[in-house]
DOLUM-446050 format. One record per residue: chain; residue number from 1; x, z, y of N, C-alpha, C in turn. Coordinates in nm, 3 decimals, decimal comma. Layout:
<sites>
> kette | nr | n_east | n_up | n_north | ca_east | ca_up | ca_north | c_east | c_up | c_north
> A | NUM | X | Z | Y | X | Z | Y | X | Z | Y
...
</sites>
This chain:
<sites>
> kette | nr | n_east | n_up | n_north | ca_east | ca_up | ca_north | c_east | c_up | c_north
> A | 1 | 5,678 | -3,832 | 6,653 | 5,682 | -3,763 | 6,693 | 5,801 | -3,729 | 6,766
> A | 2 | 5,912 | -3,819 | 6,729 | 6,062 | -3,756 | 6,852 | 6,012 | -3,830 | 6,943
> A | 3 | 5,940 | -3,911 | 6,980 | 5,903 | -3,957 | 7,146 | 5,844 | -3,862 | 7,216
> A | 4 | 5,728 | -3,819 | 7,126 | 5,606 | -3,709 | 7,185 | 5,737 | -3,591 | 7,212
> A | 5 | 5,816 | -3,536 | 7,126 | 5,909 | -3,440 | 7,168 | 5,974 | -3,467 | 7,266
> A | 6 | 6,061 | -3,554 | 7,284 | 6,160 | -3,622 | 7,366 | 6,099 | -3,587 | 7,520
> A | 7 | 5,954 | -3,669 | 7,544 | 5,898 | -3,730 | 7,646 | 5,832 | -3,613 | 7,695
> A | 8 | 5,784 | -3,648 | 7,851 | 5,714 | -3,579 | 7,884 | 5,541 | -3,613 | 7,862
> A | 9 | 5,539 | -3,740 | 7,780 | 5,398 | -3,790 | 7,747 | 5,374 | -3,730 | 7,615
> A | 10 | 5,260 | -3,660 | 7,610 | 5,200 | -3,610 | 7,495 | 5,099 | -3,628 | 7,418
> A | 11 | 5,066 | -3,776 | 7,429 | 4,921 | -3,836 | 7,380 | 5,004 | -3,904 | 7,269
> A | 12 | 4,909 | -3,948 | 7,170 | 4,933 | -4,024 | 7,083 | 4,790 | -4,108 | 7,054
> A | 13 | 4,759 | -4,255 | 7,033 | 4,656 | -4,307 | 6,997 | 4,587 | -4,264 | 6,869
> A | 14 | 4,475 | -4,296 | 6,860 | 4,373 | -4,258 | 6,733 | 4,469 | -4,335 | 6,595
> A | 15 | 4,473 | -4,454 | 6,616 | 4,519 | -4,545 | 6,521 | 4,665 | -4,481 | 6,491
> A | 16 | 4,765 | -4,424 | 6,596 | 4,878 | -4,414 | 6,571 | 4,886 | -4,278 | 6,516
> A | 17 | 4,800 | -4,215 | 6,517 | 4,759 | -4,020 | 6,456 | 4,729 | -4,076 | 6,315
> A | 18 | 4,648 | -4,160 | 6,286 | 4,611 | -4,191 | 6,093 | 4,772 | -4,268 | 6,066
> A | 19 | 4,811 | -4,308 | 6,132 | 4,943 | -4,382 | 6,075 | 5,039 | -4,270 | 6,025
> A | 20 | 5,073 | -4,238 | 6,131 | 5,154 | -4,069 | 6,123 | 5,107 | -4,010 | 6,014
> A | 21 | 4,985 | -3,978 | 6,000 | 4,915 | -3,898 | 5,908 | 4,953 | -3,938 | 5,795
> A | 22 | 4,937 | -4,045 | 5,743 | 4,973 | -4,149 | 5,573 | 5,084 | -4,130 | 5,586
> A | 23 | 5,178 | -4,188 | 5,665 | 5,361 | -4,232 | 5,667 | 5,401 | -4,113 | 5,608
> A | 24 | 5,379 | -3,968 | 5,682 | 5,417 | -3,860 | 5,676 | 5,356 | -3,754 | 5,553
> A | 25 | 5,248 | -3,784 | 5,497 | 5,219 | -3,734 | 5,335 | 5,273 | -3,817 | 5,269
> A | 26 | 5,296 | -3,960 | 5,306 | 5,359 | -4,036 | 5,175 | 5,483 | -3,993 | 5,158
> A | 27 | 5,563 | -3,967 | 5,223 | 5,712 | -3,961 | 5,226 | 5,741 | -3,822 | 5,204
> A | 28 | 5,624 | -3,750 | 5,250 | 5,653 | -3,589 | 5,207 | 5,611 | -3,544 | 5,049
> A | 29 | 5,526 | -3,632 | 5,010 | 5,485 | -3,611 | 4,879 | 5,561 | -3,698 | 4,785
> A | 30 | 5,650 | -3,810 | 4,826 | 5,713 | -3,854 | 4,735 | 5,873 | -3,777 | 4,716
> A | 31 | 5,893 | -3,721 | 4,821 | 6,043 | -3,635 | 4,818 | 6,007 | -3,519 | 4,746
> A | 32 | 5,861 | -3,470 | 4,730 | 5,840 | -3,346 | 4,620 | 5,855 | -3,409 | 4,500
> A | 33 | 5,795 | -3,521 | 4,423 | 5,849 | -3,565 | 4,303 | 5,978 | -3,580 | 4,278
> A | 34 | 6,060 | -3,651 | 4,374 | 6,189 | -3,671 | 4,362 | 6,280 | -3,582 | 4,326
> A | 35 | 6,248 | -3,459 | 4,419 | 6,331 | -3,360 | 4,390 | 6,332 | -3,308 | 4,289
> A | 36 | 6,230 | -3,317 | 4,217 | 6,213 | -3,267 | 4,018 | 6,262 | -3,400 | 3,941
> A | 37 | 6,279 | -3,505 | 4,007 | 6,368 | -3,607 | 3,899 | 6,517 | -3,593 | 3,938
> A | 38 | 6,551 | -3,538 | 4,070 | 6,695 | -3,510 | 4,040 | 6,752 | -3,373 | 3,991
> A | 39 | 6,645 | -3,293 | 3,963 | 6,651 | -3,195 | 3,898 | 6,684 | -3,219 | 3,735
> A | 40 | 6,578 | -3,311 | 3,672 | 6,616 | -3,352 | 3,575 | 6,745 | -3,420 | 3,526
> A | 41 | 6,738 | -3,515 | 3,642 | 6,907 | -3,609 | 3,642 | 7,010 | -3,481 | 3,659
> A | 42 | 7,026 | -3,381 | 3,700 | 7,136 | -3,297 | 3,688 | 7,148 | -3,209 | 3,562
> A | 43 | 7,045 | -3,182 | 3,489 | 6,964 | -3,133 | 3,357 | 7,054 | -3,260 | 3,254
> A | 44 | 7,013 | -3,345 | 3,267 | 7,088 | -3,456 | 3,184 | 7,222 | -3,437 | 3,199
> A | 45 | 7,306 | -3,429 | 3,292 | 7,433 | -3,493 | 3,340 | 7,493 | -3,334 | 3,286
> A | 46 | 7,438 | -3,248 | 3,298 | 7,558 | -3,103 | 3,231 | 7,475 | -3,056 | 3,097
> A | 47 | 7,384 | -3,049 | 3,049 | 7,336 | -3,028 | 2,919 | 7,336 | -3,126 | 2,825
> A | 48 | 7,332 | -3,257 | 2,853 | 7,338 | -3,375 | 2,796 | 7,431 | -3,454 | 2,826
> A | 49 | 7,536 | -3,421 | 2,845 | 7,681 | -3,530 | 2,895 | 7,670 | -3,647 | 2,814
> A | 50 | 7,675 | -3,644 | 2,685 | 7,713 | -3,767 | 2,590 | 7,623 | -3,889 | 2,573
> A | 51 | 7,494 | -3,819 | 2,599 | 7,367 | -3,886 | 2,592 | 7,311 | -3,942 | 2,730
> A | 52 | 7,417 | -3,900 | 2,857 | 7,352 | -3,931 | 3,002 | 7,304 | -4,062 | 2,991
> A | 53 | 7,394 | -4,165 | 2,952 | 7,385 | -4,310 | 2,976 | 7,250 | -4,328 | 2,901
> A | 54 | 7,201 | -4,257 | 2,786 | 7,121 | -4,324 | 2,728 | 6,967 | -4,248 | 2,796
> A | 55 | 6,984 | -4,148 | 2,803 | 6,843 | -4,059 | 2,902 | 6,789 | -4,128 | 3,008
> A | 56 | 6,938 | -4,153 | 3,114 | 6,909 | -4,195 | 3,230 | 6,936 | -4,357 | 3,226
> A | 57 | 6,860 | -4,419 | 3,164 | 6,931 | -4,590 | 3,139 | 6,825 | -4,633 | 3,271
> A | 58 | 6,879 | -4,760 | 3,309 | 6,860 | -4,835 | 3,397 | 6,671 | -4,849 | 3,401
> A | 59 | 6,605 | -4,886 | 3,296 | 6,489 | -4,899 | 3,267 | 6,416 | -4,752 | 3,309
> A | 60 | 6,427 | -4,656 | 3,284 | 6,362 | -4,518 | 3,262 | 6,419 | -4,501 | 3,420
> A | 61 | 6,514 | -4,526 | 3,509 | 6,527 | -4,508 | 3,669 | 6,438 | -4,589 | 3,695
> A | 62 | 6,410 | -4,707 | 3,666 | 6,335 | -4,802 | 3,765 | 6,189 | -4,749 | 3,749
> A | 63 | 6,155 | -4,682 | 3,627 | 5,987 | -4,609 | 3,587 | 6,021 | -4,501 | 3,691
> A | 64 | 6,045 | -4,405 | 3,680 | 6,051 | -4,297 | 3,780 | 6,070 | -4,315 | 3,905
> A | 65 | 6,126 | -4,411 | 3,937 | 6,159 | -4,419 | 4,105 | 6,018 | -4,479 | 4,126
> A | 66 | 5,967 | -4,597 | 4,049 | 5,799 | -4,670 | 4,078 | 5,732 | -4,551 | 4,087
> A | 67 | 5,723 | -4,496 | 3,963 | 5,609 | -4,370 | 3,973 | 5,616 | -4,255 | 4,055
> A | 68 | 5,727 | -4,251 | 4,124 | 5,739 | -4,184 | 4,245 | 5,663 | -4,177 | 4,365
> A | 69 | 5,693 | -4,319 | 4,387 | 5,680 | -4,387 | 4,525 | 5,483 | -4,419 | 4,517
> A | 70 | 5,491 | -4,436 | 4,404 | 5,355 | -4,503 | 4,370 | 5,264 | -4,350 | 4,398
> A | 71 | 5,281 | -4,239 | 4,320 | 5,219 | -4,138 | 4,304 | 5,196 | -4,082 | 4,485
> A | 72 | 5,340 | -4,075 | 4,551 | 5,339 | -4,051 | 4,660 | 5,280 | -4,102 | 4,746
> A | 73 | 5,254 | -4,231 | 4,769 | 5,147 | -4,319 | 4,841 | 5,022 | -4,284 | 4,813
> A | 74 | 5,023 | -4,290 | 4,659 | 4,868 | -4,269 | 4,628 | 4,793 | -4,144 | 4,662
> A | 75 | 4,855 | -4,028 | 4,666 | 4,830 | -3,903 | 4,722 | 4,807 | -3,893 | 4,859
> A | 76 | 4,863 | -3,943 | 4,948 | 4,863 | -3,977 | 5,088 | 4,709 | -4,040 | 5,154
> A | 77 | 4,721 | -4,166 | 5,040 | 4,572 | -4,235 | 5,082 | 4,427 | -4,109 | 5,072
> A | 78 | 4,478 | -4,034 | 4,954 | 4,313 | -3,929 | 4,935 | 4,335 | -3,839 | 5,037
> A | 79 | 4,449 | -3,790 | 5,051 | 4,417 | -3,654 | 5,150 | 4,375 | -3,739 | 5,280
> A | 80 | 4,433 | -3,834 | 5,375 | 4,446 | -3,882 | 5,488 | 4,281 | -3,913 | 5,475
> A | 81 | 4,269 | -3,974 | 5,397 | 4,122 | -4,034 | 5,428 | 3,999 | -3,944 | 5,395
> A | 82 | 4,040 | -3,820 | 5,304 | 3,962 | -3,711 | 5,374 | 3,944 | -3,642 | 5,452
> A | 83 | 4,059 | -3,658 | 5,512 | 4,084 | -3,540 | 5,648 | 4,032 | -3,683 | 5,804
> A | 84 | 4,058 | -3,761 | 5,756 | 3,999 | -3,877 | 5,877 | 3,869 | -3,897 | 5,895
> A | 85 | 3,782 | -3,839 | 5,780 | 3,631 | -3,901 | 5,785 | 3,583 | -3,770 | 5,819
> A | 86 | 3,635 | -3,668 | 5,843 | 3,572 | -3,527 | 5,909 | 3,564 | -3,535 | 6,025
> A | 87 | 3,391 | -3,463 | 6,062 | 3,376 | -3,520 | 6,235 | 3,412 | -3,407 | 6,305
> A | 88 | 3,510 | -3,467 | 6,420 | 3,567 | -3,375 | 6,497 | 3,475 | -3,364 | 6,686
> A | 89 | 3,349 | -3,403 | 6,664 | 3,264 | -3,373 | 6,781 | 3,308 | -3,395 | 6,892
> A | 90 | 3,443 | -3,473 | 6,944 | 3,468 | -3,513 | 7,018 | 3,628 | -3,408 | 7,078
> A | 91 | 3,630 | -3,357 | 6,986 | 3,764 | -3,275 | 6,989 | 3,906 | -3,329 | 6,978
> A | 92 | 3,971 | -3,379 | 7,079 | 4,080 | -3,475 | 7,062 | 4,253 | -3,426 | 7,091
> A | 93 | 4,249 | -3,265 | 7,119 | 4,371 | -3,201 | 7,149 | 4,416 | -3,150 | 6,997
> A | 94 | 4,519 | -3,185 | 6,939 | 4,617 | -3,133 | 6,831 | 4,700 | -3,047 | 6,854
> A | 95 | 4,692 | -2,925 | 6,859 | 4,817 | -2,805 | 6,893 | 4,915 | -2,818 | 6,739
> A | 96 | 4,994 | -2,924 | 6,796 | 5,068 | -2,946 | 6,647 | 5,194 | -3,034 | 6,705
> A | 97 | 5,283 | -3,038 | 6,644 | 5,416 | -3,104 | 6,674 | 5,351 | -3,262 | 6,639
> A | 98 | 5,295 | -3,284 | 6,531 | 5,240 | -3,403 | 6,493 | 5,086 | -3,412 | 6,417
> A | 99 | 5,065 | -3,528 | 6,369 | 4,932 | -3,556 | 6,303 | 4,928 | -3,499 | 6,184
> A | 100 | 4,875 | -3,347 | 6,103 | 4,903 | -3,322 | 6,001 | 4,780 | -3,268 | 5,915
> A | 101 | 4,761 | -3,265 | 5,836 | 4,585 | -3,226 | 5,758 | 4,585 | -3,078 | 5,801
> A | 102 | 4,648 | -2,975 | 5,787 | 4,587 | -2,872 | 5,848 | 4,521 | -2,847 | 5,978
> A | 103 | 4,613 | -2,914 | 6,058 | 4,602 | -2,908 | 6,205 | 4,469 | -2,980 | 6,230
> A | 104 | 4,447 | -3,126 | 6,167 | 4,361 | -3,183 | 6,188 | 4,255 | -3,150 | 6,135
> A | 105 | 4,236 | -3,077 | 6,046 | 4,118 | -3,012 | 5,965 | 4,040 | -2,881 | 6,082
> A | 106 | 4,152 | -2,834 | 6,154 | 4,113 | -2,731 | 6,227 | 4,045 | -2,789 | 6,374
> A | 107 | 4,056 | -2,929 | 6,387 | 3,937 | -2,989 | 6,494 | 3,817 | -2,993 | 6,448
> A | 108 | 3,801 | -3,005 | 6,276 | 3,627 | -3,051 | 6,210 | 3,540 | -2,950 | 6,295
> A | 109 | 3,462 | -2,997 | 6,289 | 3,294 | -2,935 | 6,364 | 3,226 | -2,924 | 6,223
> A | 110 | 3,279 | -2,954 | 6,105 | 3,182 | -2,941 | 5,991 | 3,244 | -2,862 | 5,856
> A | 111 | 3,174 | -2,824 | 5,776 | 3,206 | -2,772 | 5,664 | 3,340 | -2,801 | 5,610
> A | 112 | 3,434 | -2,758 | 5,602 | 3,571 | -2,850 | 5,542 | 3,622 | -2,809 | 5,403
> A | 113 | 3,516 | -2,705 | 5,322 | 3,562 | -2,628 | 5,184 | 3,599 | -2,787 | 5,096
> A | 114 | 3,517 | -2,864 | 5,092 | 3,550 | -2,987 | 5,015 | 3,688 | -3,052 | 5,040
> A | 115 | 3,737 | -3,032 | 5,164 | 3,889 | -3,097 | 5,178 | 3,993 | -2,969 | 5,155
> A | 116 | 3,941 | -2,855 | 5,174 | 4,056 | -2,764 | 5,147 | 4,055 | -2,722 | 5,000
> A | 117 | 3,980 | -2,750 | 4,884 | 3,980 | -2,750 | 4,797 | 4,040 | -2,901 | 4,749
> A | 118 | 4,038 | -2,967 | 4,782 | 4,085 | -3,133 | 4,782 | 4,244 | -3,067 | 4,815
> A | 119 | 4,266 | -3,018 | 4,904 | 4,446 | -3,010 | 4,951 | 4,470 | -2,893 | 4,872
> A | 120 | 4,414 | -2,792 | 4,847 | 4,475 | -2,700 | 4,755 | 4,522 | -2,776 | 4,620
> A | 121 | 4,419 | -2,839 | 4,543 | 4,465 | -2,896 | 4,414 | 4,561 | -2,994 | 4,402
> A | 122 | 4,569 | -3,059 | 4,518 | 4,660 | -3,170 | 4,545 | 4,804 | -3,140 | 4,554
> A | 123 | 4,778 | -2,997 | 4,661 | 4,918 | -2,942 | 4,684 | 4,977 | -2,873 | 4,586
> A | 124 | 4,882 | -2,812 | 4,501 | 4,943 | -2,768 | 4,363 | 5,001 | -2,860 | 4,302
> A | 125 | 4,945 | -2,964 | 4,262 | 5,012 | -3,080 | 4,175 | 5,126 | -3,097 | 4,209
> A | 126 | 5,144 | -3,157 | 4,356 | 5,264 | -3,207 | 4,384 | 5,370 | -3,106 | 4,437
> A | 127 | 5,356 | -2,957 | 4,444 | 5,448 | -2,867 | 4,527 | 5,503 | -2,764 | 4,404
> A | 128 | 5,372 | -2,710 | 4,334 | 5,393 | -2,601 | 4,252 | 5,445 | -2,634 | 4,095
> A | 129 | 5,351 | -2,781 | 4,062 | 5,415 | -2,835 | 3,937 | 5,567 | -2,864 | 3,956
> A | 130 | 5,577 | -2,955 | 4,061 | 5,757 | -2,968 | 4,068 | 5,854 | -2,858 | 4,061
> A | 131 | 5,809 | -2,771 | 4,140 | 5,890 | -2,673 | 4,151 | 5,883 | -2,570 | 4,032
> A | 132 | 5,789 | -2,541 | 3,962 | 5,800 | -2,497 | 3,838 | 5,895 | -2,590 | 3,712
> A | 133 | 5,876 | -2,701 | 3,707 | 5,973 | -2,766 | 3,681 | 6,144 | -2,767 | 3,675
> A | 134 | 6,143 | -2,768 | 3,840 | 6,308 | -2,758 | 3,880 | 6,350 | -2,623 | 3,819
> A | 135 | 6,271 | -2,500 | 3,887 | 6,337 | -2,397 | 3,832 | 6,329 | -2,361 | 3,678
> A | 136 | 6,252 | -2,435 | 3,573 | 6,254 | -2,403 | 3,440 | 6,417 | -2,521 | 3,387
> A | 137 | 6,423 | -2,584 | 3,473 | 6,549 | -2,726 | 3,434 | 6,664 | -2,633 | 3,500
> A | 138 | 6,708 | -2,574 | 3,599 | 6,774 | -2,469 | 3,634 | 6,848 | -2,379 | 3,515
> A | 139 | 6,708 | -2,300 | 3,478 | 6,742 | -2,204 | 3,386 | 6,850 | -2,259 | 3,269
> A | 140 | 6,778 | -2,397 | 3,228 | 6,878 | -2,433 | 3,102 | 7,007 | -2,476 | 3,172
> A | 141 | 7,016 | -2,489 | 3,272 | 7,148 | -2,582 | 3,323 | 7,220 | -2,432 | 3,319
> A | 142 | 7,158 | -2,327 | 3,361 | 7,263 | -2,184 | 3,360 | 7,322 | -2,157 | 3,265
> A | 143 | 7,249 | -2,155 | 3,170 | 7,273 | -2,144 | 3,013 | 7,385 | -2,257 | 2,997
> A | 144 | 7,348 | -2,335 | 3,007 | 7,461 | -2,469 | 2,982 | 7,602 | -2,421 | 3,008
> A | 145 | 7,598 | -2,397 | 3,138 | 7,717 | -2,368 | 3,219 | 7,793 | -2,220 | 3,167
> A | 146 | 7,717 | -2,138 | 3,140 | 7,764 | -2,025 | 3,111 | 7,832 | -2,050 | 3,017
> A | 147 | 7,808 | -2,135 | 2,909 | 7,885 | -2,099 | 2,818 | 8,000 | -2,219 | 2,794
> A | 148 | 8,041 | -2,274 | 2,943 | 8,154 | -2,353 | 2,938 | 8,262 | -2,278 | 2,972
> A | 149 | 8,382 | -2,251 | 2,883 | 8,506 | -2,134 | 2,904 | 8,567 | -2,170 | 3,008
> A | 150 | 8,608 | -2,274 | 3,065 | 8,658 | -2,285 | 3,204 | 8,596 | -2,289 | 3,296
> A | 151 | 8,684 | -2,157 | 3,414 | 8,595 | -2,092 | 3,525 | 8,597 | -2,217 | 3,634
> A | 152 | 8,691 | -2,304 | 3,599 | 8,680 | -2,431 | 3,729 | 8,581 | -2,535 | 3,655
> A | 153 | 8,574 | -2,538 | 3,569 | 8,445 | -2,626 | 3,513 | 8,291 | -2,560 | 3,531
> A | 154 | 8,325 | -2,441 | 3,519 | 8,148 | -2,401 | 3,567 | 8,176 | -2,370 | 3,698
> A | 155 | 8,266 | -2,350 | 3,787 | 8,230 | -2,359 | 3,929 | 8,197 | -2,513 | 3,971
> A | 156 | 8,255 | -2,633 | 3,918 | 8,212 | -2,777 | 3,950 | 8,068 | -2,759 | 3,919
> A | 157 | 8,024 | -2,773 | 3,823 | 7,896 | -2,746 | 3,767 | 7,774 | -2,695 | 3,842
> A | 158 | 7,833 | -2,557 | 3,904 | 7,736 | -2,516 | 3,968 | 7,745 | -2,542 | 4,124
> A | 159 | 7,850 | -2,604 | 4,173 | 7,851 | -2,654 | 4,291 | 7,781 | -2,799 | 4,298
> A | 160 | 7,789 | -2,880 | 4,233 | 7,663 | -3,034 | 4,196 | 7,556 | -2,971 | 4,224
> A | 161 | 7,501 | -2,847 | 4,172 | 7,341 | -2,805 | 4,179 | 7,322 | -2,713 | 4,330
> A | 162 | 7,431 | -2,698 | 4,396 | 7,413 | -2,590 | 4,513 | 7,340 | -2,681 | 4,600
> A | 163 | 7,407 | -2,839 | 4,637 | 7,314 | -2,903 | 4,748 | 7,173 | -2,889 | 4,703
> A | 164 | 7,152 | -2,933 | 4,586 | 7,013 | -2,978 | 4,581 | 6,931 | -2,812 | 4,575
> A | 165 | 6,971 | -2,755 | 4,531 | 6,898 | -2,612 | 4,512 | 6,885 | -2,562 | 4,688
> A | 166 | 6,921 | -2,573 | 4,781 | 6,945 | -2,548 | 4,890 | 6,863 | -2,625 | 4,961
> A | 167 | 6,828 | -2,756 | 4,921 | 6,744 | -2,860 | 4,980 | 6,562 | -2,835 | 4,945
> A | 168 | 6,593 | -2,795 | 4,826 | 6,458 | -2,766 | 4,719 | 6,427 | -2,620 | 4,800
> A | 169 | 6,487 | -2,498 | 4,837 | 6,441 | -2,396 | 4,853 | 6,418 | -2,389 | 5,039
> A | 170 | 6,467 | -2,504 | 5,081 | 6,430 | -2,521 | 5,198 | 6,287 | -2,579 | 5,257
> A | 171 | 6,261 | -2,703 | 5,161 | 6,172 | -2,812 | 5,152 | 6,033 | -2,732 | 5,091
> A | 172 | 6,046 | -2,697 | 4,942 | 5,905 | -2,611 | 4,864 | 5,880 | -2,498 | 4,925
> A | 173 | 5,934 | -2,412 | 5,006 | 5,868 | -2,286 | 4,989 | 5,805 | -2,290 | 5,172
> A | 174 | 5,878 | -2,365 | 5,251 | 5,806 | -2,419 | 5,381 | 5,667 | -2,466 | 5,340
> A | 175 | 5,687 | -2,615 | 5,256 | 5,582 | -2,693 | 5,247 | 5,463 | -2,598 | 5,170
> A | 176 | 5,484 | -2,523 | 5,062 | 5,403 | -2,455 | 4,999 | 5,309 | -2,359 | 5,108
> A | 177 | 5,383 | -2,273 | 5,193 | 5,346 | -2,196 | 5,275 | 5,223 | -2,266 | 5,378
> A | 178 | 5,228 | -2,439 | 5,380 | 5,131 | -2,507 | 5,470 | 5,028 | -2,555 | 5,386
> A | 179 | 5,042 | -2,613 | 5,251 | 4,974 | -2,658 | 5,185 | 4,896 | -2,584 | 5,080
> A | 180 | 4,933 | -2,507 | 5,069 | 4,859 | -2,423 | 4,929 | 4,799 | -2,292 | 4,951
> A | 181 | 4,699 | -2,312 | 5,068 | 4,644 | -2,198 | 5,142 | 4,538 | -2,288 | 5,185
> A | 182 | 4,412 | -2,195 | 5,224 | 4,296 | -2,265 | 5,337 | 4,312 | -2,297 | 5,467
> A | 183 | 4,281 | -2,400 | 5,526 | 4,330 | -2,430 | 5,629 | 4,251 | -2,347 | 5,716
> A | 184 | 4,147 | -2,261 | 5,683 | 4,066 | -2,202 | 5,804 | 4,154 | -2,080 | 5,801
> A | 185 | 4,258 | -2,021 | 5,685 | 4,381 | -1,909 | 5,757 | 4,504 | -1,956 | 5,797
> A | 186 | 4,481 | -2,100 | 5,847 | 4,608 | -2,156 | 5,907 | 4,639 | -2,068 | 6,054
> A | 187 | 4,753 | -2,074 | 6,070 | 4,800 | -2,024 | 6,200 | 4,869 | -2,112 | 6,261
> A | 188 | 4,815 | -2,161 | 6,364 | 4,888 | -2,236 | 6,442 | 5,005 | -2,226 | 6,507
> A | 189 | 5,061 | -2,102 | 6,516 | 5,217 | -2,092 | 6,546 | 5,298 | -2,049 | 6,418
> A | 190 | 5,244 | -2,053 | 6,329 | 5,323 | -1,992 | 6,177 | 5,358 | -2,155 | 6,123
> A | 191 | 5,231 | -2,281 | 6,133 | 5,206 | -2,352 | 6,138 | 5,331 | -2,417 | 6,174
> A | 192 | 5,351 | -2,449 | 6,311 | 5,467 | -2,535 | 6,420 | 5,574 | -2,470 | 6,321
> A | 193 | 5,585 | -2,359 | 6,312 | 5,764 | -2,336 | 6,240 | 5,753 | -2,374 | 6,137
> A | 194 | 5,671 | -2,353 | 6,058 | 5,695 | -2,434 | 5,883 | 5,693 | -2,541 | 5,890
> A | 195 | 5,627 | -2,669 | 5,997 | 5,645 | -2,789 | 6,002 | 5,793 | -2,845 | 6,043
> A | 196 | 5,838 | -2,718 | 6,118 | 5,965 | -2,747 | 6,175 | 6,086 | -2,728 | 6,073
> A | 197 | 6,108 | -2,667 | 5,981 | 6,166 | -2,663 | 5,877 | 6,145 | -2,804 | 5,817
> A | 198 | 6,026 | -2,830 | 5,751 | 6,028 | -2,924 | 5,597 | 6,021 | -3,075 | 5,702
> A | 199 | 5,997 | -3,053 | 5,833 | 5,959 | -3,204 | 5,896 | 6,084 | -3,233 | 5,979
> A | 200 | 6,152 | -3,155 | 6,018 | 6,274 | -3,178 | 6,120 | 6,381 | -3,128 | 6,037
> A | 201 | 6,414 | -2,985 | 6,028 | 6,543 | -2,908 | 6,009 | 6,565 | -2,973 | 5,884
> A | 202 | 6,523 | -3,007 | 5,757 | 6,550 | -3,073 | 5,582 | 6,616 | -3,168 | 5,645
> A | 203 | 6,491 | -3,278 | 5,675 | 6,525 | -3,388 | 5,708 | 6,671 | -3,433 | 5,778
> A | 204 | 6,733 | -3,333 | 5,870 | 6,830 | -3,366 | 5,966 | 6,935 | -3,290 | 5,894
> A | 205 | 6,925 | -3,190 | 5,783 | 7,032 | -3,155 | 5,748 | 7,076 | -3,184 | 5,643
> A | 206 | 6,987 | -3,308 | 5,533 | 6,979 | -3,356 | 5,421 | 7,144 | -3,451 | 5,427
> A | 207 | 7,165 | -3,521 | 5,520 | 7,317 | -3,572 | 5,488 | 7,398 | -3,502 | 5,481
> A | 208 | 7,419 | -3,399 | 5,558 | 7,510 | -3,325 | 5,534 | 7,540 | -3,225 | 5,424
> A | 209 | 7,414 | -3,162 | 5,389 | 7,400 | -3,083 | 5,287 | 7,451 | -3,198 | 5,138
> A | 210 | 7,436 | -3,298 | 5,125 | 7,447 | -3,342 | 5,044 | 7,621 | -3,464 | 5,021
> A | 211 | 7,680 | -3,507 | 5,180 | 7,779 | -3,541 | 5,154 | 7,905 | -3,430 | 5,229
> A | 212 | 7,856 | -3,336 | 5,244 | 7,963 | -3,249 | 5,296 | 8,033 | -3,173 | 5,175
> A | 213 | 8,020 | -3,244 | 5,029 | 8,085 | -3,163 | 4,874 | 8,162 | -3,312 | 4,884
> A | 214 | 8,204 | -3,412 | 4,915 | 8,291 | -3,540 | 4,916 | 8,412 | -3,490 | 5,003
> A | 215 | 8,496 | -3,499 | 4,940 | 8,622 | -3,491 | 4,983 | 8,661 | -3,580 | 5,104
> A | 216 | 8,622 | -3,692 | 5,091 | 8,622 | -3,827 | 5,172 | 8,583 | -3,787 | 5,306
> A | 217 | 8,453 | -3,726 | 5,314 | 8,353 | -3,716 | 5,406 | 8,420 | -3,641 | 5,468
> A | 218 | 8,447 | -3,478 | 5,423 | 8,543 | -3,378 | 5,457 | 8,634 | -3,434 | 5,557
> A | 219 | 8,710 | -3,519 | 5,486 | 8,843 | -3,557 | 5,559 | 8,811 | -3,624 | 5,681
> A | 220 | 8,712 | -3,712 | 5,678 | 8,671 | -3,839 | 5,789 | 8,609 | -3,720 | 5,888
> A | 221 | 8,562 | -3,629 | 5,886 | 8,438 | -3,557 | 5,961 | 8,611 | -3,478 | 5,994
> A | 222 | 8,709 | -3,422 | 5,990 | 8,781 | -3,316 | 6,032 | 8,873 | -3,432 | 6,109
> A | 223 | 8,904 | -3,539 | 6,059 | 8,964 | -3,643 | 6,196 | 8,891 | -3,675 | 6,299
> A | 224 | 8,774 | -3,710 | 6,277 | 8,680 | -3,710 | 6,394 | 8,657 | -3,648 | 6,482
> A | 225 | 8,648 | -3,522 | 6,442 | 8,638 | -3,356 | 6,511 | 8,776 | -3,342 | 6,614
> A | 226 | 8,889 | -3,323 | 6,519 | 8,987 | -3,358 | 6,577 | 9,045 | -3,436 | 6,670
> A | 227 | 9,001 | -3,586 | 6,693 | 9,033 | -3,656 | 6,759 | 8,961 | -3,658 | 6,873
> A | 228 | 8,815 | -3,626 | 6,875 | 8,750 | -3,592 | 7,019 | 8,772 | -3,475 | 7,055
> A | 229 | 8,838 | -3,368 | 6,989 | 8,875 | -3,250 | 7,055 | 8,995 | -3,306 | 7,155
> A | 230 | 9,080 | -3,355 | 7,115 | 9,235 | -3,382 | 7,169 | 9,191 | -3,440 | 7,289
> A | 231 | 9,102 | -3,546 | 7,270 | 9,045 | -3,655 | 7,389 | 9,049 | -3,550 | 7,523
> A | 232 | 8,924 | -3,454 | 7,461 | 8,845 | -3,401 | 7,564 | 8,936 | -3,309 | 7,632
> A | 233 | 9,059 | -3,233 | 7,551 | 9,148 | -3,141 | 7,619 | 9,241 | -3,260 | 7,708
> A | 234 | 9,243 | -3,361 | 7,724 | 9,320 | -3,463 | 7,809 | 9,254 | -3,499 | 7,941
</sites>
C-alpha cells in the first residue's frame, strides 16, 4: 500500500492483492479484540487493584493473547476466501488505496448477497460486540473513579484511560461505517476516507497517543525538537 501511494506505479499482482487482503484483515481483526482486552485490563487495574495480579496472571494473559491472534487470522481466512472466489469477469481496476473486502466485492459480476451477509455478521461480531464490551467496561470504570476522593487520583485514573478511548473512537467508528453495511451501498469516496483513518492515520498516531503520556518520552522529544531547532537556526 505504501509503495503504491509513494510511487507512480499503481499496480499490484493478483497474489500480492490476496496476501494484502488476508494480512490486513488478520491484523485489523486482531486489533478489534485486542482493544477490548485492553479495556478489561484497565477495568481490573482500576476497579480490582488488589486482585489485579490474580486476575491478569501470566496464564490468562497468554490465553487471551493466543485467542486474539487465532480469532483474527481465522476471521481473515473466512472473509478473504469468500471475497477472492467471487468472479470478477475480467475487472481488474480496484478504485481504492489497497485490496479491501468492500472494494473487491464491488468488482464482482455475480450476486454477492452471501458475501454481504457474512461480512455483516462477522463485522458485527468483531466490531460491535467488542465495542459494546468496551463501553460497558468504561461505565464500571467511571463509577469506580468517581468514588475516589482525591481529585489528583481521579485525574490519573482518567488519564490512564484517555489514550485507549481515543484509539477506540478513531478505529471502531470508522471501521464500523465500512464493514457493518451492505457493500452494494458502499461509496468509494467515503470508503477511501474511512480507510484512510483506520488503515493509516490511527496506526501512525498510535505510538504518539500511547507514549506521550510518559514523562521520559516527553522530555526526550522536547530535547530532540529543541536540538534540531537550534541546529537549523545556526
